[in-house]
Residue frames as qw, qx, qy, qz and C-alpha x, y, z in Angstrom:
[[0.000, 0.888, 0.461, 0.000, 0.00, 0.00, 0.00],
 [0.435, 0.484, -0.005, 0.759, 1.31, 3.42, -0.94],
 [0.301, -0.300, -0.432, 0.795, 1.80, 6.46, 1.21],
 [0.005, 0.836, 0.458, 0.302, -0.25, 9.61, 1.72],
 [0.255, 0.143, -0.239, 0.926, 0.33, 13.21, 2.76],
 [0.238, -0.755, -0.610, 0.046, -1.94, 14.95, 5.27],
 [0.201, 0.221, -0.085, 0.950, -2.19, 18.74, 5.49],
 [0.158, -0.748, -0.606, 0.220, -4.37, 20.54, 8.01],
 [0.279, 0.236, 0.146, 0.919, -4.96, 24.18, 7.16],
 [0.098, -0.786, -0.531, 0.301, -6.70, 27.34, 8.35],
 [0.157, 0.969, 0.131, -0.140, -6.93, 30.53, 6.26],
 [0.306, -0.629, 0.516, 0.495, -3.60, 30.13, 4.49],
 [0.806, 0.518, 0.235, -0.165, -4.62, 29.61, 0.86],
 [0.469, 0.795, -0.384, -0.012, -1.40, 30.69, -0.84],
 [0.241, -0.561, 0.777, -0.150, 0.78, 28.74, 1.59],
 [0.771, 0.074, 0.595, -0.215, -1.38, 25.64, 1.07],
 [0.756, 0.643, 0.010, -0.121, -1.07, 25.88, -2.71],
 [0.235, 0.761, -0.600, 0.069, 2.71, 26.19, -2.51],
 [0.484, -0.363, 0.766, -0.218, 2.89, 23.24, -0.13],
 [0.836, 0.293, 0.426, -0.184, 0.79, 21.02, -2.41],
 [0.594, 0.763, -0.243, -0.075, 2.89, 22.07, -5.40],
 [0.007, -0.657, 0.746, -0.107, 6.07, 20.87, -3.64],
 [0.686, -0.069, 0.692, -0.213, 4.39, 17.53, -2.90],
 [0.797, 0.545, 0.224, -0.132, 3.53, 17.17, -6.57],
 [0.386, 0.817, -0.427, 0.018, 7.17, 17.93, -7.40],
 [0.646, -0.501, 0.573, -0.058, 8.49, 14.93, -5.46],
 [0.182, 0.450, -0.817, -0.311, 10.78, 12.43, -7.18],
 [0.157, -0.210, -0.964, -0.044, 8.39, 9.74, -5.90],
 [0.400, -0.318, -0.125, -0.851, 4.75, 10.79, -5.80],
 [0.314, -0.001, 0.801, -0.509, 2.42, 9.61, -3.02],
 [0.004, -0.344, -0.887, -0.309, -0.80, 7.79, -3.81],
 [0.218, -0.777, -0.571, -0.151, -2.94, 10.27, -1.92],
 [0.157, 0.198, -0.266, 0.930, -3.08, 13.79, -0.53],
 [0.296, -0.681, -0.669, 0.031, -5.56, 14.57, 2.26],
 [0.091, 0.302, -0.128, 0.940, -6.39, 18.21, 3.02],
 [0.287, -0.643, -0.686, 0.182, -8.47, 18.99, 6.11],
 [0.173, 0.353, 0.099, 0.914, -9.53, 22.60, 5.72],
 [0.213, -0.648, -0.624, 0.382, -11.05, 24.73, 8.49],
 [0.181, -0.047, 0.138, 0.973, -10.79, 27.97, 6.50],
 [0.349, 0.483, 0.338, -0.728, -13.62, 30.43, 5.97],
 [0.660, 0.587, -0.142, -0.447, -13.41, 29.82, 2.23],
 [0.855, -0.051, 0.487, 0.173, -12.48, 26.54, 0.53],
 [0.238, 0.715, -0.473, -0.457, -9.90, 26.52, -2.27],
 [0.761, -0.005, 0.649, 0.012, -10.52, 22.90, -3.27],
 [0.706, 0.685, 0.177, -0.009, -10.85, 23.81, -6.97],
 [0.199, 0.887, -0.416, 0.030, -7.44, 25.50, -6.99],
 [0.485, -0.471, 0.736, -0.030, -5.82, 22.54, -5.21],
 [0.809, 0.266, 0.523, -0.037, -7.40, 20.14, -7.72],
 [0.533, 0.832, -0.133, -0.072, -5.89, 22.12, -10.58],
 [0.041, -0.728, 0.683, -0.038, -2.47, 21.17, -9.18],
 [0.497, -0.243, 0.819, -0.154, -3.21, 17.55, -8.29],
 [0.789, 0.355, 0.357, -0.352, -5.69, 16.25, -10.89],
 [0.570, 0.663, -0.427, -0.232, -3.28, 16.07, -13.87],
 [0.069, 0.425, -0.892, 0.134, -1.48, 13.26, -11.99],
 [0.632, -0.192, -0.724, -0.200, -2.65, 9.88, -10.72],
 [0.155, 0.014, -0.683, 0.714, -2.54, 11.13, -7.11],
 [0.290, -0.638, -0.683, -0.205, -5.89, 10.93, -5.34],
 [0.014, 0.285, -0.270, 0.919, -7.02, 14.11, -3.56],
 [0.369, -0.595, -0.712, 0.056, -9.29, 13.93, -0.52],
 [0.062, 0.315, -0.123, 0.939, -10.43, 17.43, 0.45],
 [0.385, -0.555, -0.730, 0.107, -12.41, 17.65, 3.68],
 [0.129, -0.619, 0.058, -0.772, -14.05, 20.71, 5.25],
 [0.605, -0.334, -0.657, 0.302, -13.92, 20.62, 9.04],
 [0.347, -0.924, -0.131, -0.096, -14.51, 22.77, 12.13],
 [0.229, 0.760, -0.460, 0.398, -11.49, 24.63, 13.42],
 [0.740, -0.560, 0.334, -0.163, -9.32, 22.67, 15.85],
 [0.227, 0.655, -0.710, -0.121, -5.85, 21.34, 15.16],
 [0.254, -0.208, 0.934, -0.141, -6.10, 17.98, 16.95],
 [0.659, 0.392, 0.513, -0.386, -9.62, 17.35, 15.61],
 [0.567, 0.708, -0.259, -0.332, -8.42, 18.11, 12.09],
 [0.063, 0.531, -0.843, -0.052, -5.47, 15.76, 12.51],
 [0.427, 0.011, 0.872, -0.241, -7.57, 12.86, 13.76],
 [0.669, 0.557, 0.267, -0.414, -10.14, 13.43, 11.03],
 [0.431, 0.704, -0.494, -0.275, -7.44, 13.38, 8.37],
 [0.149, -0.345, 0.925, -0.058, -6.02, 10.16, 9.79],
 [0.568, 0.252, 0.714, -0.323, -9.45, 8.53, 9.57],
 [0.598, 0.673, -0.001, -0.436, -9.89, 9.71, 5.98],
 [0.461, 0.625, -0.616, -0.133, -6.82, 7.81, 4.81],
 [0.953, -0.234, 0.181, -0.058, -5.77, 4.17, 5.03],
 [0.670, 0.630, -0.327, 0.218, -2.35, 4.65, 3.41],
 [0.773, -0.585, 0.165, 0.179, 0.91, 3.61, 5.03],
 [0.306, -0.388, -0.489, 0.719, 2.93, 5.52, 6.03],
 [0.048, 0.897, 0.401, 0.178, 1.06, 8.79, 6.48],
 [0.487, 0.066, -0.103, 0.865, 3.11, 11.98, 6.25],
 [0.136, -0.877, -0.403, 0.225, 2.05, 15.11, 8.14],
 [0.457, 0.216, 0.145, 0.851, 3.08, 18.39, 6.52],
 [0.036, -0.618, -0.331, 0.712, 2.41, 21.93, 7.76],
 [0.475, 0.772, 0.419, 0.056, 0.55, 24.09, 5.27],
 [0.120, 0.970, -0.197, -0.079, 3.43, 26.60, 5.24],
 [0.620, -0.424, 0.588, 0.301, 6.11, 23.98, 4.57],
 [0.638, 0.661, -0.289, -0.269, 7.91, 23.57, 1.25],
 [0.890, -0.230, 0.385, 0.082, 9.48, 20.15, 0.67],
 [0.064, -0.570, 0.689, 0.444, 12.72, 19.35, -1.10],
 [0.713, 0.293, -0.400, -0.495, 12.07, 17.19, -4.20],
 [0.520, 0.194, -0.827, 0.093, 13.76, 14.19, -2.55],
 [0.396, -0.343, 0.489, -0.697, 11.81, 14.55, 0.73],
 [0.884, -0.037, 0.065, -0.461, 9.36, 11.69, 0.14],
 [0.835, 0.308, -0.448, 0.081, 11.98, 9.25, -1.15],
 [0.234, 0.441, -0.656, 0.567, 14.28, 9.99, 1.80],
 [0.553, -0.283, 0.418, -0.663, 11.49, 9.53, 4.34],
 [0.948, 0.079, -0.115, -0.287, 10.47, 6.20, 2.82],
 [0.664, 0.399, -0.560, 0.293, 14.11, 5.09, 2.89],
 [0.118, -0.453, 0.600, -0.649, 14.36, 6.03, 6.58],
 [0.811, -0.151, 0.240, -0.512, 11.40, 3.79, 7.38],
 [0.924, 0.253, -0.285, -0.026, 12.96, 0.94, 5.38],
 [0.415, 0.500, -0.595, 0.474, 16.36, 1.49, 6.98],
 [0.317, -0.418, 0.525, -0.670, 14.92, 1.68, 10.50],
 [0.256, -0.077, -0.963, -0.024, 12.76, -1.41, 10.17],
 [0.419, -0.562, -0.617, -0.358, 9.42, -2.20, 11.81],
 [0.486, -0.482, -0.500, 0.530, 10.54, -0.98, 15.24],
 [0.124, -0.100, 0.034, 0.987, 10.59, 2.61, 13.88],
 [0.149, 0.646, 0.729, -0.174, 7.13, 4.12, 14.29],
 [0.188, 0.953, 0.214, -0.099, 7.83, 7.67, 13.14],
 [0.638, 0.048, 0.172, 0.749, 10.38, 9.73, 11.21],
 [0.027, 0.928, 0.170, -0.330, 10.94, 13.49, 11.18],
 [0.638, 0.568, 0.090, 0.512, 12.68, 15.48, 8.45],
 [0.477, -0.365, -0.130, 0.789, 15.16, 18.30, 9.06],
 [0.184, 0.939, 0.275, -0.088, 14.10, 21.92, 8.64],
 [0.672, 0.369, 0.044, 0.640, 16.68, 23.65, 6.45],
 [0.065, 0.662, -0.072, 0.743, 16.10, 27.09, 7.97],
 [0.716, -0.671, -0.080, -0.174, 16.26, 25.89, 11.57],
 [0.525, 0.475, -0.506, 0.493, 19.51, 26.51, 13.44],
 [0.584, -0.420, -0.537, 0.441, 20.65, 26.17, 17.05],
 [0.150, -0.970, -0.150, -0.122, 20.16, 29.34, 19.07],
 [0.232, 0.754, -0.446, 0.422, 23.15, 31.44, 20.24],
 [0.576, 0.063, -0.728, 0.367, 25.30, 29.73, 22.86],
 [0.071, -0.141, 0.526, -0.836, 24.30, 32.00, 25.81],
 [0.676, -0.077, -0.029, -0.732, 20.61, 31.28, 25.17],
 [0.814, 0.041, -0.565, -0.127, 21.21, 27.55, 24.84],
 [0.370, 0.157, -0.714, 0.573, 23.29, 27.55, 28.03],
 [0.327, -0.137, 0.367, -0.860, 20.56, 29.36, 29.97],
 [0.798, -0.020, -0.211, -0.564, 17.91, 26.96, 28.69],
 [0.697, 0.116, -0.693, 0.141, 20.10, 23.99, 29.61],
 [0.101, 0.174, -0.648, 0.735, 20.53, 25.33, 33.15],
 [0.456, 0.022, 0.359, -0.814, 16.79, 25.83, 33.60],
 [0.334, 0.129, 0.934, 0.012, 15.78, 22.55, 31.89],
 [0.490, 0.595, 0.149, -0.619, 13.91, 24.35, 29.09],
 [0.820, 0.430, 0.361, 0.110, 13.38, 23.10, 25.55],
 [0.059, -0.786, 0.404, 0.465, 16.37, 23.71, 23.35],
 [0.836, 0.534, -0.104, -0.067, 17.71, 22.81, 19.94],
 [0.605, -0.523, 0.510, 0.318, 20.92, 20.80, 19.82],
 [0.305, 0.619, -0.539, -0.484, 23.09, 20.22, 16.79],
 [0.635, 0.284, -0.691, -0.197, 23.75, 16.49, 16.73],
 [0.093, -0.167, 0.868, -0.458, 22.60, 14.81, 19.94],
 [0.218, -0.369, -0.880, -0.202, 19.66, 12.40, 20.37],
 [0.328, -0.452, -0.048, -0.828, 16.46, 14.17, 21.44],
 [0.363, -0.223, -0.852, 0.305, 14.98, 13.47, 24.84],
 [0.401, -0.760, -0.322, -0.396, 12.26, 14.51, 27.25],
 [0.202, 0.382, -0.545, 0.719, 13.58, 16.38, 30.29],
 [0.257, -0.353, -0.819, 0.371, 12.26, 15.89, 33.84],
 [0.097, 0.314, 0.221, -0.918, 10.70, 19.38, 33.57],
 [0.536, 0.584, 0.577, -0.196, 8.45, 18.26, 30.71],
 [0.324, 0.831, -0.255, -0.375, 10.50, 20.26, 28.22],
 [0.931, 0.164, 0.283, 0.164, 12.68, 18.60, 25.60],
 [0.157, -0.624, 0.516, 0.566, 15.82, 18.69, 23.49],
 [0.800, 0.479, 0.359, -0.034, 15.77, 18.02, 19.76],
 [0.493, -0.281, 0.448, 0.691, 18.60, 17.91, 17.18],
 [0.449, 0.793, 0.178, -0.371, 18.24, 20.32, 14.26],
 [0.401, 0.753, -0.483, -0.198, 21.48, 19.63, 12.36],
 [0.828, -0.271, 0.490, 0.006, 22.08, 15.88, 12.72],
 [0.139, 0.596, -0.683, -0.397, 24.81, 14.37, 10.56],
 [0.234, 0.017, -0.954, -0.185, 23.14, 10.94, 10.61],
 [0.585, -0.471, -0.462, -0.472, 19.72, 9.52, 11.58],
 [0.055, 0.235, -0.685, 0.688, 19.24, 10.04, 15.30],
 [0.357, -0.492, -0.794, -0.023, 16.72, 8.57, 17.71],
 [0.098, -0.280, 0.209, -0.932, 14.54, 11.01, 19.65],
 [0.005, 0.335, 0.855, -0.395, 11.92, 10.73, 22.37],
 [0.294, 0.737, 0.394, -0.464, 9.95, 13.56, 20.76],
 [0.354, 0.119, 0.524, 0.766, 9.58, 14.82, 17.19],
 [0.239, 0.396, 0.100, -0.881, 7.87, 17.85, 15.70],
 [0.566, 0.450, 0.679, -0.124, 4.94, 17.55, 13.32],
 [0.225, 0.723, -0.152, -0.635, 5.92, 20.05, 10.59],
 [0.636, 0.487, -0.512, -0.309, 7.21, 17.38, 8.20],
 [0.320, -0.324, 0.846, -0.278, 6.88, 13.97, 9.82],
 [0.671, 0.043, -0.579, -0.460, 5.63, 10.50, 8.99],
 [0.500, -0.264, 0.707, -0.424, 4.06, 7.76, 11.09],
 [0.109, -0.004, -0.963, -0.247, 3.30, 4.14, 10.32],
 [0.556, -0.316, -0.397, -0.659, -0.38, 3.24, 10.00],
 [0.665, -0.291, -0.671, 0.154, -0.07, 0.78, 12.90],
 [0.275, -0.100, -0.419, 0.860, 1.02, 3.65, 15.17],
 [0.262, -0.100, -0.089, -0.956, -1.90, 5.83, 14.08],
 [0.646, -0.308, -0.584, -0.382, -4.34, 3.01, 14.80],
 [0.629, -0.299, -0.600, 0.393, -2.94, 2.70, 18.33],
 [0.283, -0.393, -0.279, 0.829, -2.43, 6.37, 19.23],
 [0.146, 0.783, 0.488, 0.356, -4.55, 9.47, 18.66],
 [0.182, 0.326, -0.157, 0.914, -4.11, 13.20, 19.11],
 [0.141, -0.401, -0.715, 0.555, -5.71, 14.48, 22.30],
 [0.086, -0.499, -0.438, -0.743, -9.01, 16.26, 21.56],
 [0.410, -0.618, -0.623, 0.249, -10.09, 16.61, 25.20],
 [0.036, -0.951, -0.153, -0.265, -10.85, 20.14, 26.47],
 [0.464, -0.838, 0.278, 0.070, -7.93, 19.99, 28.89],
 [0.875, 0.049, 0.272, 0.398, -5.53, 18.42, 26.41],
 [0.294, -0.526, 0.268, 0.752, -2.60, 20.28, 24.85],
 [0.584, 0.724, 0.366, -0.044, -3.55, 22.10, 21.65],
 [0.266, 0.919, -0.285, -0.052, -0.24, 23.84, 20.88],
 [0.129, -0.574, 0.809, 0.003, 2.18, 21.10, 21.92],
 [0.907, 0.111, 0.166, -0.370, 0.14, 18.30, 20.37],
 [0.743, 0.498, -0.445, 0.040, 3.17, 16.97, 18.49],
 [0.068, 0.496, -0.744, 0.443, 5.27, 16.67, 21.67],
 [0.658, -0.145, 0.496, -0.547, 2.44, 15.02, 23.58],
 [0.915, 0.288, -0.026, -0.282, 1.71, 12.57, 20.74],
 [0.641, 0.544, -0.527, 0.127, 5.27, 11.69, 19.83],
 [0.124, -0.492, 0.736, -0.448, 6.40, 11.15, 23.41],
 [0.788, -0.049, 0.430, -0.439, 3.57, 8.68, 23.98],
 [0.874, 0.435, -0.181, -0.120, 4.51, 6.89, 20.76],
 [0.350, 0.647, -0.631, 0.247, 8.17, 6.76, 21.78],
 [0.545, -0.391, 0.626, -0.399, 7.26, 4.65, 24.80],
 [0.866, 0.145, 0.452, -0.158, 6.40, 1.83, 22.35],
 [0.783, 0.526, 0.193, 0.270, 8.26, 2.59, 19.12],
 [0.527, -0.272, 0.146, 0.792, 11.50, 4.20, 17.98],
 [0.296, 0.926, 0.206, -0.115, 11.36, 7.71, 16.51],
 [0.676, -0.032, 0.248, 0.693, 14.04, 8.93, 14.11],
 [0.179, 0.908, -0.012, -0.379, 15.17, 12.30, 12.76],
 [0.785, 0.151, 0.395, 0.452, 16.85, 11.91, 9.39],
 [0.107, -0.659, 0.181, 0.722, 19.05, 14.57, 7.75],
 [0.272, 0.047, 0.762, 0.585, 18.41, 13.05, 4.31],
 [0.031, 0.698, 0.661, 0.275, 14.83, 14.40, 4.20],
 [0.243, -0.212, -0.157, 0.933, 14.67, 18.18, 4.21],
 [0.069, 0.772, 0.575, 0.262, 12.09, 20.95, 4.03],
 [0.183, 0.196, -0.110, 0.957, 11.82, 24.70, 4.38],
 [0.130, -0.669, -0.677, 0.278, 9.42, 26.24, 6.88],
 [0.210, 0.528, 0.262, 0.780, 8.10, 29.49, 5.45],
 [0.229, -0.358, -0.548, 0.721, 6.64, 30.63, 8.80],
 [0.011, 0.662, 0.544, 0.516, 3.43, 32.24, 7.60],
 [0.154, 0.196, -0.298, 0.922, 3.19, 35.74, 9.11],
 [0.485, -0.446, -0.241, -0.713, -0.54, 35.69, 9.89],
 [0.167, 0.049, -0.838, 0.518, -0.15, 34.85, 13.59],
 [0.413, -0.513, -0.631, -0.411, -3.49, 33.91, 15.10],
 [0.565, -0.714, -0.359, 0.207, -2.69, 35.01, 18.62],
 [0.053, 0.935, -0.200, 0.288, -1.09, 38.20, 19.93],
 [0.404, 0.477, -0.659, 0.418, 2.25, 38.09, 21.72],
 [0.347, -0.345, 0.583, -0.649, 0.69, 38.05, 25.19],
 [0.866, 0.012, 0.192, -0.462, -2.01, 35.46, 24.48],
 [0.808, 0.405, -0.428, -0.022, 0.36, 33.35, 22.42],
 [0.222, 0.455, -0.733, 0.455, 2.91, 33.15, 25.21],
 [0.552, -0.217, 0.506, -0.626, 0.24, 32.38, 27.80],
 [0.916, 0.176, -0.031, -0.360, -1.22, 29.62, 25.64],
 [0.644, 0.474, -0.585, 0.131, 2.18, 28.12, 24.91],
 [0.024, 0.399, -0.748, 0.529, 3.21, 27.88, 28.57],
 [0.705, -0.093, 0.385, -0.588, -0.13, 26.51, 29.72],
 [0.912, 0.285, -0.206, -0.211, 0.18, 23.80, 27.07],
 [0.378, 0.494, -0.717, 0.316, 3.70, 23.08, 28.27],
 [0.369, -0.280, 0.652, -0.600, 2.19, 22.43, 31.69],
 [0.863, 0.111, 0.128, -0.477, -0.51, 20.16, 30.24],
 [0.764, 0.415, -0.494, 0.010, 2.09, 18.07, 28.40],
 [0.105, 0.456, -0.737, 0.487, 4.17, 17.87, 31.58],
 [0.544, -0.166, 0.549, -0.613, 1.30, 16.75, 33.80],
 [0.886, 0.221, -0.049, -0.405, -0.05, 14.27, 31.26],
 [0.828, 0.411, -0.379, 0.048, 3.19, 12.48, 30.46],
 [0.346, 0.429, -0.668, 0.500, 5.53, 12.66, 33.44],
 [0.547, -0.400, -0.713, 0.181, 5.07, 11.10, 36.88],
 [0.330, -0.843, -0.016, -0.425, 3.78, 13.17, 39.79],
 [0.840, -0.229, -0.249, 0.424, 7.00, 13.04, 41.80],
 [0.356, -0.837, -0.027, 0.415, 9.18, 15.51, 43.73],
 [0.477, -0.237, 0.447, 0.719, 11.96, 15.57, 41.09],
 [0.236, 0.476, 0.624, 0.573, 9.57, 16.32, 38.24],
 [0.155, -0.900, -0.407, 0.007, 7.61, 18.91, 40.23],
 [0.416, -0.725, 0.109, 0.537, 10.78, 20.72, 41.26],
 [0.451, -0.010, 0.544, 0.707, 12.12, 20.55, 37.69],
 [0.145, 0.689, 0.569, 0.424, 9.00, 22.15, 36.23],
 [0.272, -0.919, -0.219, 0.181, 8.99, 24.88, 38.87],
 [0.501, -0.485, 0.302, 0.650, 12.67, 25.55, 38.14],
 [0.366, 0.293, 0.600, 0.649, 11.88, 25.79, 34.42],
 [0.020, -0.866, -0.463, -0.187, 9.11, 28.32, 35.12],
 [0.402, -0.808, 0.013, 0.430, 11.54, 30.41, 37.19],
 [0.472, -0.196, 0.483, 0.711, 14.02, 30.35, 34.31],
 [0.240, 0.594, 0.616, 0.458, 11.28, 31.33, 31.85],
 [0.170, -0.941, -0.279, 0.085, 10.40, 34.36, 33.94],
 [0.471, -0.637, 0.231, 0.564, 14.04, 35.38, 34.19],
 [0.438, 0.083, 0.589, 0.674, 14.60, 35.07, 30.44],
 [0.119, 0.762, 0.545, 0.329, 11.48, 37.07, 29.64],
 [0.299, -0.899, -0.107, 0.303, 12.56, 39.80, 32.05],
 [0.480, -0.393, 0.412, 0.668, 15.93, 39.95, 30.31],
 [0.339, 0.383, 0.641, 0.572, 14.31, 40.09, 26.86],
 [0.033, -0.908, -0.414, -0.063, 12.03, 42.91, 27.97],
 [0.390, -0.778, 0.103, 0.481, 15.03, 44.85, 29.27],
 [0.438, -0.198, 0.555, 0.679, 16.83, 44.38, 25.94],
 [0.156, 0.352, 0.691, 0.612, 13.91, 44.97, 23.56],
 [0.205, 0.039, 0.192, -0.959, 11.40, 47.00, 25.56],
 [0.565, -0.151, -0.568, -0.578, 8.63, 44.56, 24.58],
 [0.306, -0.245, 0.675, -0.625, 6.50, 43.69, 27.61],
 [0.789, 0.026, -0.128, -0.600, 3.73, 41.55, 26.09],
 [0.726, 0.139, -0.672, 0.028, 5.63, 38.21, 26.20],
 [0.160, 0.155, -0.721, 0.656, 6.46, 38.83, 29.86],
 [0.520, -0.058, 0.250, -0.815, 2.83, 39.68, 30.63],
 [0.825, 0.087, -0.397, -0.392, 1.77, 36.48, 28.90],
 [0.522, 0.179, -0.769, 0.323, 4.28, 34.53, 30.99],
 [0.135, -0.111, 0.590, -0.788, 2.88, 36.04, 34.20],
 [0.713, 0.014, -0.058, -0.699, -0.65, 35.21, 33.04],
 [0.774, 0.141, -0.604, -0.126, 0.42, 31.62, 32.41],
 [0.281, 0.181, -0.772, 0.541, 2.14, 31.24, 35.77],
 [0.404, -0.071, 0.400, -0.820, -1.00, 32.47, 37.52],
 [0.811, 0.088, -0.215, -0.537, -3.21, 30.07, 35.55],
 [0.652, 0.199, -0.722, 0.115, -0.86, 27.13, 36.09],
 [0.004, 0.179, -0.704, 0.687, -0.85, 27.86, 39.84],
 [0.633, -0.001, 0.206, -0.746, -4.66, 27.74, 39.85],
 [0.826, 0.186, -0.437, -0.303, -4.71, 24.52, 37.84],
 [0.457, 0.241, -0.782, 0.348, -2.14, 22.92, 40.12],
 [0.258, -0.142, 0.579, -0.760, -4.10, 23.95, 43.21],
 [0.782, 0.069, -0.025, -0.619, -7.27, 22.42, 41.76],
 [0.735, 0.244, -0.630, -0.057, -5.38, 19.23, 40.95],
 [0.208, 0.215, -0.782, 0.547, -4.01, 18.92, 44.50],
 [0.465, -0.052, 0.411, -0.783, -7.40, 19.64, 46.07],
 [0.817, 0.147, -0.268, -0.489, -9.10, 17.13, 43.79],
 [0.605, 0.227, -0.749, 0.150, -6.56, 14.45, 44.67],
 [0.048, -0.157, 0.707, -0.688, -7.05, 15.10, 48.37],
 [0.654, 0.022, 0.152, -0.741, -10.80, 14.87, 47.94],
 [0.802, 0.179, -0.508, -0.260, -10.50, 11.53, 46.16],
 [0.371, 0.213, -0.809, 0.404, -8.33, 10.23, 48.96],
 [0.312, -0.076, 0.538, -0.780, -10.88, 11.34, 51.55],
 [0.772, 0.110, -0.117, -0.615, -13.71, 9.75, 49.59],
 [0.698, 0.217, -0.682, -0.020, -11.79, 6.52, 49.29],
 [0.133, 0.173, -0.779, 0.588, -11.07, 6.47, 53.02],
 [0.490, -0.018, 0.355, -0.796, -14.70, 7.14, 53.91],
 [0.830, 0.161, -0.218, -0.487, -15.98, 4.39, 51.63],
 [0.394, 0.354, -0.840, 0.116, -13.42, 1.84, 52.79]]
């Protein structure tokens, strides 16, 4: 059975068209492209103009807005194996598909997912990486295996010289085996992560399967400028989702709790420094908003756990 590409999109028509065009320019074409579109206006006809001259099947689905819902819907719409997830603002190298298929063949059945390398993604300056390492925050490494940190944050290689195993992979240009997608799903629950869905999903998968990052498959992330959240709300949402990923996937234990608190302290310090250097206060305000919300969520979690213990004791 041949492979498929899945693109979820929202109000990025020109980016979507460019992305589909790079798929159709692959040295090995997929059998299917699935587009799950939550935009105000569909551009199915324009996408079909690109795809229809080939033998590639196009499945174009209109859906309510919601990243994880769109992903799960797209997975259900396809039965191909493997299924490649591509951001709508990604542009793929012509050899991307062939290299990803080769990585799955090379890795064997124990490999459940493979991530490509973003060409315009580089490690941050050394002082920033050092600070993030000290405070157990997510950071990009050059050529070291990716892993989940006790704080719930992660490291991920962005310039590997050979295929590397990782406990987490991003979703911008990634493939998963069909067997993995039948076993695992993206979290659609109201209290599930909606901005770190790739970290949540991939870490759960990595408990059962190997995940690889291969330098042979490459893409360019065009980083569409139409940000959907302001700086303050975006930062708040990002940090709250970091907390949700942390609580969902790591044990409730003193080391992990202290690590996450330490990471939050480091985040505040870095945002204060950035504000002093740039004069921009909105990211810092968003961080403070997030810390306050996380404190409330943590208090509710502790109170709920105590209540369950009391109920269990009374019914014993």
